N, C-alpha and C positions, 0 to 999 in steps of 0.2 A: 227579732228584727235584724235584717242583714243589710250591709252596705256593699258597694263595689268601689274599692279604692285602687286596687291593683288587680291585674288580670289573673294573678295567682290566687286571688280570693275565690276563684271559680275552679272546680275540678275539671279535668278533661271531659268527664261524663256530663257535667253541667253545661259546658260549652257546646258539646254536641247536641244536647237537648234544646238549648236556645236556638241553635242553627235550624234544627228540625221544626221548632215552633215558628221561627221566622218564615221558613219555607211554606208552612201551612197557612200563615197569615197572608202571604203573597197569593196563594192558591184560593183562599176562601176569605177575602177581606170582610164580607158582610157578617160572617159569624163572629167577628171581633168588634164590631162597630159600637157596641154598648157595654163592653166588658168593664170599662172604668167610668161609667156614668156616675157623676157626683164627685169624682176624684179630681185633684188639682196637682200639677207639677210646678215647682218654683225653679226657674232657670236663673241661677246667680252667676253671672258672667263678669268677672273682673278684668277680662281680656276680650278684645274683639273676636267675633266669631260669626260665620254665616251658616255653614253646613251643620255644625254640631248643635248650636242653639236652636235653629229653626227645625232641625230634624227631631230634637227632643220634644219641642212644642207640637209639631205636626203629629208625632207618635201618640202623644197623649190625646190630642184632639180626635185622631182617627179611632181611638179606643173609646170615644164618647166623653172624655174628660175635658178639663180646661187648663190653661197655662197662665202663669204670671211670673214676673221677675224683672231683672234689669240687665242691660247689655254692656255696661261698663262701670268701673269703680266710681267714676265721677257722677254717675246717676244713682248712687247708693249712699248710705250713711257711712260707708268706708271713707268717703271724702271728709267726714267730720271726725274721723278717728275711731269709729266703731270696730271692734275686733271681729274676726271670723267666728270665734266662739259665740259672741253675743248675737251676731247676725243669724247663726244657725239656731240658737235658742228662740229667737223672735219668729223667724220664718216657719219654724215647726208648728206655730199656732195657726198658720194660714194655709199650709199645703200638706199634702199626704206624702210627698216624695220630693227630694231636692237633687238637682243636677248642678254641680259647681265647677266652674273653670277659674283658675287663679294662676298668676305668674310665679307664685312662690311654691316650691316643692313642699309637699306635706300639708298644704292648707286644707284640702278636702278631708284629709285624715283628722285634722283638728276639728273640723266641722262635724264629722261623724261621732266624735267623742261627746259632743254637747247637744246634737240634734235629737229630737224625739221621733223622727221619721227617717226612713232610709235615705242615705246620701250616696250619690253617684259621682265619681271623679270624672269630670268632663275635660280633663287636661290640667296638669299642674306643672308649670314651668317646663324644664327639659326632662322631667322625670318619667311620667306615665300618662297613658291615654287609653284606658281599657275598653271603652266603647268603640273607639276607632279600631282597636284590635278585633273586636267582635265583628265589626263591619268588614274588615279585611278578610277575616276567616270565612264569613258568609260568602263573600265575593269569590274567594278562591274555591270554596266548595261548590258554588253554583257554576263556576267556569270549568273546574277540573273534575268534579264529582268525587273528590277525596281531599284529605288533608295530610296524607302521608305519601311516601315515595315521590318526593318533589325536590327539585333544585331551584332555589329561590335566590335571586340577586337583589341586594339592597344598594341603591346608588345615590350618592349625594352627601347630605349632611347626616352622618351617622353618629356624630358626637352629641349634638343637641336634639336630635330627632326623637321625641318621646314616642311617636308612633312606631318607629323602628325598634326602640327598646322593648316596648310592650309586645310587639308581634314576634320578636325573636324569643322572648320568654314563653309565649304560648306555643309556638311551633316546635320548640325544643322538647315538648312532651309527646310529640307524635313520632311515628316510626319512619326511619330511613329519610330523614330530612338533611339536605346538604345546603349550606349557606355560603354565598359568595358576597363578600363585603367590598364594595367599590367606592372609594373616596380618596381625596387628597390626604396627605399625612396629617394635616391640621384638623381634619374632621373625621378621624377614624373612630370606630366604635370604642366606647370607654373600656378600659382594660378589665374593670370589675365584671362587666357582662361577659367578656370573653372567658375570664377565669371561672366565674361562678356559674355560668350557664353553658357555654359551648364546650369548654374543656371538661367541666365537672360532669356533664351529661354525655360526654364522648360524641358530640355532634361534629360531623365533618364540616370544616369551613376553610376558606381561603381569603386572604386580604390582598387586594390589588388596587392599583390606580388606573387600570385599563379596562374600560367598559367593553370595548369591541372585542377584546381577546376572549372574554368569557360569555358574551351574548349568545353564541350558538348553543351553549349548554343549558340555558335557562328554560325552566317551565313557567316561571313567574318572574317578572321584573318589577320591583317596587322602587319607583322614582321618588325623590324628595327634593324640595327646594332648600336652598341655603337660606336660613332664617335670619334676616337682618336684625330682628328684635332680640336675638340671643347674643349678639356681638357687642363687645365693649369698645371695639376699635373699628371705626367705619372703613378705614383703609384695608383692614383684613377682609371685611365683607366684600368690598369692591373687587379685591384681588381673587376671591374664591367663588363669587356668586355664579360665574359662568363655567365652572369646572367641567360640567357635563351637560350637554344638550342632545337630547334624543331626537333624531330626525328620521324621516321615512327611508332615506338612503342607508342609514346605519342598520335599519331593521332588515335589510336584504339578506343578512346572514343568520337571522334569528329563526327559530322554529315557527312553522306555520300555525301552530296552536299556542304560541306564547301568549300569556296574559299580562298586559301592562297595567299596573296599578299605581295610583298616586293619591295620597290623603287629601290633596288640594288645600289651599289654593296653589296653583302653579304660577310661576313668573315667566320664565322662558326656558325651563329645563326640559320641557316637551314641546317641540315645534307644533304649530297648529296643523301642519300637513299630516301629522300622525293621527289626528282626531277621527278621520274617516277610515282608518285602518281597522279591520275587524278584530284585531288583537288589542285595541285600546278599550280598556274596561273602566276607566276612572270615573266617567260620568254615571255609569251603571252602579259602580261602587258607592258613589255618593247617595244614590237612591236606596241602596241596600241598607244604609245607615238608619233610615226611618224604621224599617221592618225589624231589624235586630234590636233597636231600642224599644219598640213596642213589646217584643218578647221579653226583654229585660224588665221593663216596668211591670208587666204581668207577674213575673217571677218574684220581684222584690216586694210587691204589694200582696203577694200570695193570692192572686186572683185565679180561680180555676177556669 
């Protein structure tokens, strides 16, 4: 039995296989419509979610299975003091696979130690979000036709952005990747990721506070929101929340085939006038999440 807690739990070859499987699902949906008939996924979401929770549930349903779960800690026995370990033990009796989101780093790992079914980390605090990373990689692959020889800019909250952390870990295993880290000083990428991933793997990177200076060089721009829920000080959030706002005017200097990604939800870091630009991929990206999660469910449940 396998779990997915960290994107590094998957080899590069396994990631490539999942991407190819997702592409096949997109091309031949009817062939997969009953692959998980009789199976159930439990979505245990201790934090609010729209895309991730619903895409997991839609993924299982489109495979012919069913979904059950809760959408906040207040709707679960956690409000009575039940531990993650006990919840995992109990839910293992009701479902074939679990997707868990939790505000505390490491909670899905704890669940995987006690569950009798596969556990998928659907986001744990500011740490990791491996299925969003798979979604991002599928989107980049479908837009660019490759996952190597790319210059990728990450803009916004790089300190608390678990989607950024996971995607950098994954991209660092591909060939000729250049990373541009765009953020205010207070929201810079954690030093341990720079040291243990970028420098350790000899990945070319630059840190800057200037989006427009590096925009013309980018093949992919990964925008992120400044996450109010990660701040202890509201004044700091208010001061930093509008650090970067991408507008159509700013895109005038960008490549014609730039791909603009965003894990969503956005607040105002991408102006609505960008939505109609053919380079905007973030709504397509959200749709891709369902297909890659379908591929992952099949893999973890060992469904041929």
